[in-house]
N, C-alpha and C positions, 0 to 999 in steps of 0.2 A: 904813339906820342902825339902831342898836340902841336900844330904849326900855325903861326899867325901869318896872314898874308894881306897884301894891299893890291888892288887891281880894279878891273872894270868888268861888269857883267855883260850879257848879250845885248842889253839895251843902252849900253854906254854909260851906265850909272856907276860911279865910283863906290867900291865896296871895301870894307875893312872888317875882317872876321877871322875865325880860326877853323882849322880842319884837322881831323884825326888821320894819321897815316903811320906806317912803319918807319919810313925815312923820308927825307926831303924829296927824293925822286918820285916816290909814290904820291906824295902830296901834290906835286906839280902835275902828275898824270891825272889825278882826280880833279884838279882845278880845270884842266883842259877839257875833261869829259863833261864838266858842268858848264862849259862855255865861258869861263872866266879868264880874261887876259890879265895875268898877274904882273905886277911891277916888282914885288919882293916877296920872298917866302923865307921865314926863319923860325927856329925853334922858340916856342913860348917858354916862359919861366916854369910853367907846370911840367913841361916835358923834361926840362933840366933836372928838376927835383925828382921826378918819377924815375929818371935814369939812375939816380943814386938811392932809390928806394925810400926817399923821404916823403913822397906823395902817395896817398892812397886814393883808391876810387871812392867817389862820394856815395852816400846812401840816401836815397830819396825817402823822406818821411811817409808813413802810411797814408796820411790824409792827402798829401800832394800826389802820391801814386794813384790813389783812388780818383782824385779829381782829374788827373791826366788821362786815366783810362776812360772816364765818363766823356771827356771832351773828344777823344778819338772815336769813341762809340757813336756819339751824336753826329759827327761828320760822316762816318761810314754809313749811318742810316739814311743820310741825305743822298747817298749814291755817289759820293766823291771817292775816287781811287785813293788807296792808302798812301801812295807817294805824295799826292797833293795834300792829303790830310796832314802829313808830317810838316809840309811846307807851311800850311795855314797855322798849325800849332806853334811852329817856330816864331811866327810873327807875334804870337800872344806872350811870348816869354822874352821879349827884347829887354835887355838890362840884366837878365839873369844869365851870367856867363856859363854856368854849369849846364843849364837846360838847353841853351843855344848850342853849345858844343855837342851835347848829347843828341839833339835832334838833327844837327848838321851831319853827325856821323851816321845816323839812321838814313838820312836822305841820300848821302853819298853812296852808302852800301846798296840801297835799293835801286838807285840809278844805274848801278853796275849789274843789275839783274838779280840781286839776292832777295830772298823773302823777308817779310817783316820780322819773323822769328830769328832768322839768321843775322839780321842787322842788330837785333837786341842782344843776341847771344855773343856776337863777336866784338861789340863795342866795350871799351874799358874805362868809360867815364863815370857811369852810374852802376852800382851793384844792385841788381834786381833779384828778388827771391826766386829760387829754382822752380817752385810750383807755378809762379806767375808766368815765367818764360815757357814752361811746358804747356801751360793752359793756352798760351798764344799759338804754340805749335799745333795743338789739338784743334783750335778754332780755325786756323788756316787750312788744315787738312779736311775739316768738315764743312767749311764755308759758312761758319756761324760766328764770325769775328765780332760783330757789334753786340750780339747777345752775350757772348762769353765775356767781353770786356765790361759790360754793365754788371754782370754777375760777379766778376772779379773785383770790381770796385766795391760792391756791397760786401763781398767776402773779406776784403782787406780792411774795410772800415770796422767790420764786426770783430775781426781779430785784433785790431788796434785798440778797441774798447776793452777787450779782455786783457790784453797786455798792459793797458793803462791801469786797470784795477789791480793787477798783480804787482806792478811796480809800486803803486801807492801803498798797497798792503805790506810790501816788503821793506819800506823805508825804516819803520821802527825796529823790526827784527834785525835788519842789517846794522843799524846804529848800535843795538845791544851787542851784536857779535864783535864789531870793531872795538867798542869800549872794553869788552871783556878780554879780547886778545891783548890790548895794551895793558890792562890791569894785571893779567896773569904774567905777561912778560916782565912788567915792572916788579912784581913780587918775586919772581924767580931770579931776576938778575940784580936786584937792589936790596930788597928786604931780606930774602932768604940768606944771602951771603953774610949779612951783618949778624943775624941770629946764629948762623953756623959758627962764626968766629967766637961768639960767646960760649957755645957748647964745647968748642975745641979747648978753650981755656979751662973749663970745668972738668974736662977729661971724663965725661960721663958717657956710658953706653947708651946709644940712641935707639929708639924703636925703629922697626923695619920701615914703617910708613914714612917716618921723618927722613930716613936714609934715602928712600926713593925720591922724595921731593928735593932733597939737597942735591942728589945726583942729577935730577932733571934741570935744576938751576945751573949747576956747573956746566952741563952739556950745552944748554942754550947760550950761556955766556961765552963759552969757548968757540962754538960753531954756528953762531947765528948768521954770519955772513956766508959761509959755504952752504948753509941750509937755504938761504934766500936765493943764492945763485942757482942752486940745484933745482929749486921749484920753478924758477924762470926757464931754465934749460929744458926741464921735463915738459913744461907747458908748450914751449916752442916745438919740441920733438913730437909731442902728441898732435899738435896742429898740423905739422908737416905730414905725418903718416896718415892722418885723417883726410887730408886733401889729396895725397898722391898714391896711397895704397888702397886699392879696392877691397882686398881681403881684410885689411885692418878695419876699414870703415864698416864692412859687413859684420864682422865680429863685434865691433863696438855697438852697432845698432841692435844686434841680437842680445847683447848684455843689457842695453837700455830697456828692452821689452820685458826682461826678466825681473826688473826692479819692482818692489812691492807696490808702490803708489804711482810713481812716474811711468812705469811700464804700461799700466792700464790707461793712464791719461794719453800717452802717445798713441796707443792702439786705437782708442776711441776717436782721437782727433783724425787719424789717417782714414779710418772707416767713414767718418763724417765727410771728409774732403772728397773721397772717392764717390760716395753717394751723391754729394752735391754737384760735382762736375758731370757725373753721368746723367743726372736728372736734367741739367741744363742742356746737354747735348741732345738727349732724346726729345726734349721739348722743342729744340731747334730743328728737328727733322732728321737727325742722324739715327740710323738704325741701331738697335740695342747692341747687336754684335760688334759693330764698329765703335760705338760709344764705350763699351767695356774695354776694348783693345786700346783705345786712345787714353782713357782715364787711368789705366793701370800704370802708365809711365809718369803720372803726376805725383805719385806718393813719394815723400821724402825719405822714409825709412827703407833702406835697401832690402831688408828681410821681407817686409810686407809687400814691397813692390815686386820682388821675385815671385812671391806666392801668387799675386794677382796676375802677373804676366803669364805664368805657367797655366793658370786657370783660363785666361783669355784665349790662349792658343787652342784649347779644347773647344771653346765656344765657337771659334772660327771653323773648326772641323765639324760643327753641327750638334755638339752636346749642350745641355742646359748649363747655364752659368752657376746655378746653385749646386748642381751635382759636381761640377769641376772644382768649385770653391770648397766644398766639403772634403774633397780629396787632397787639395794642396794647401788650403787655408788653415795652417796650424795656429796662427795668431788671429783668427777671425772668430767672433762670437757665433754660437749656434743660432741665436735669435736673429742675427744679421742674415745668415744664410737662409733661415726659414722665411724671413720676410721677403727676400728676393725670390724664393721658390713660389711664394704666394703671388707676387707680382707677375711672374712668368705664367702662372696658371690662369690668372684673371686678365692678362694683357694690360695691366696698369703699372708697368714697371716705372715709368717716370714719376707717377704719384707716390709709389712706395719708396722710391729713392729719395724724393724730396722730403717725405715724412721721416725717413731714417736719418737724413742729414740734420733736420731740426731736432730730432730726439737725441742724437749723439752729441750735437753741439751743446744742447741744454744740459745733458748729463755731465759733460766735461766742465761746464761752468760751475755746476754744483760741487763737483769733486775739487776743483781748484779753490773755491770759496771755503770749503770745509778744511782743506789742507792749510790754507793761509790762516784761518781762525785758530787752528791748533798749533801752528808754528810758534807764535809769540809766547804762550805760556810754556811750551816745551823748551824754547831757547832760554827763557828766564830760569827755568828749573835747572837746566844743564849748567848755565853760567854760575848759578848759586851753589850748585853741588861742587863744581870745580874749585871755586874760590874757598868754599867751606872746607874742602879736603885739604887744601894747602894750609889754611889757618889752623885746623885741628892737628895736622902733622907738626906744625911749629909749636903748638901749645902742649902737646903730649909730654915732651921732656921736662917742661916747666912744672906741669902737674906732678910728674914723677919726683922731681926734686922737692916739691912741697910735701908730698906724701912721705918721702924719706926723712924729711926734717921733723915730722910730727912724732 
């Protein structure tokens, strides 16, 4: 929770700020550890809201995260300790309450002897991507913090550009989907019942297709509220299990990898991420064996991470990574394994990994662009077919009556 306090620092200057703590007693202990003589400590409004689950952690936009990473990296390259870097960074964000709270939490945690990664991972103010935090952990363990932060900034910016293109391309298709849902719902709940009433008066035998549409309209009209509630509950249940059940998450990730188009995109992205981080670490002076071990934990997909971690254990034991990956990497392309084998033979692993990362990122961009270009006409075709099916089902009995009257 967040606590606001008023007091005096070690230089006698009056300070008024906020601090993150589990309770008021811990907040006071942290203030004493920082050398602050407090006058008052009380829960902030954010803490009150968070207690009743109305407050969510903030998400830092990709551009701001990239800029923040660059700033930290620049300070670190100047030889400034990470704790002092956080203090300097905090002074740059005066007026931004969220960033000040975030950096104050990091500062307090590190003053207690925790690592930068632990401080990032334990704070509850800003939600950071899992791969970003794991990259920081790798950087601390390898002693290449500034290099990894610079690369992460570049990586985050690149991914933000891709995400921006995807969002922009999805605007029109999503608009079509929303309009089509409203149109179909309107036809099933308003138009179809009126036509059905006319058919009932004529007491005419209806075609099977017409009966199906009428049944769908009656079902949606009668059960739209339970359906909506059910969808919301299923979504919440899915999110809960995905967050709290490791086996469920593993099976879900395995399912995603088997999807026709999305599975390949996920696989390619994970391979590119692994190659990218490994190349950064090796260029920073980390041994290839250690780089492979550290980079394996960065993958988001549980299935692929398990495969890479199993392969990395054999590398630690002295085996070639390409050989171990061919044994465990069921979701790894043969071309990826062959490229690593070539890098191991020529002692140019860093260069090969860097080229692989560029190749796979470029390949994914092409796949995403192709998928988005095909999505719009496919959605229009689907919507047209659905509405056309309903219209034809309603017109068939009318045609039958006309034919019978001839």
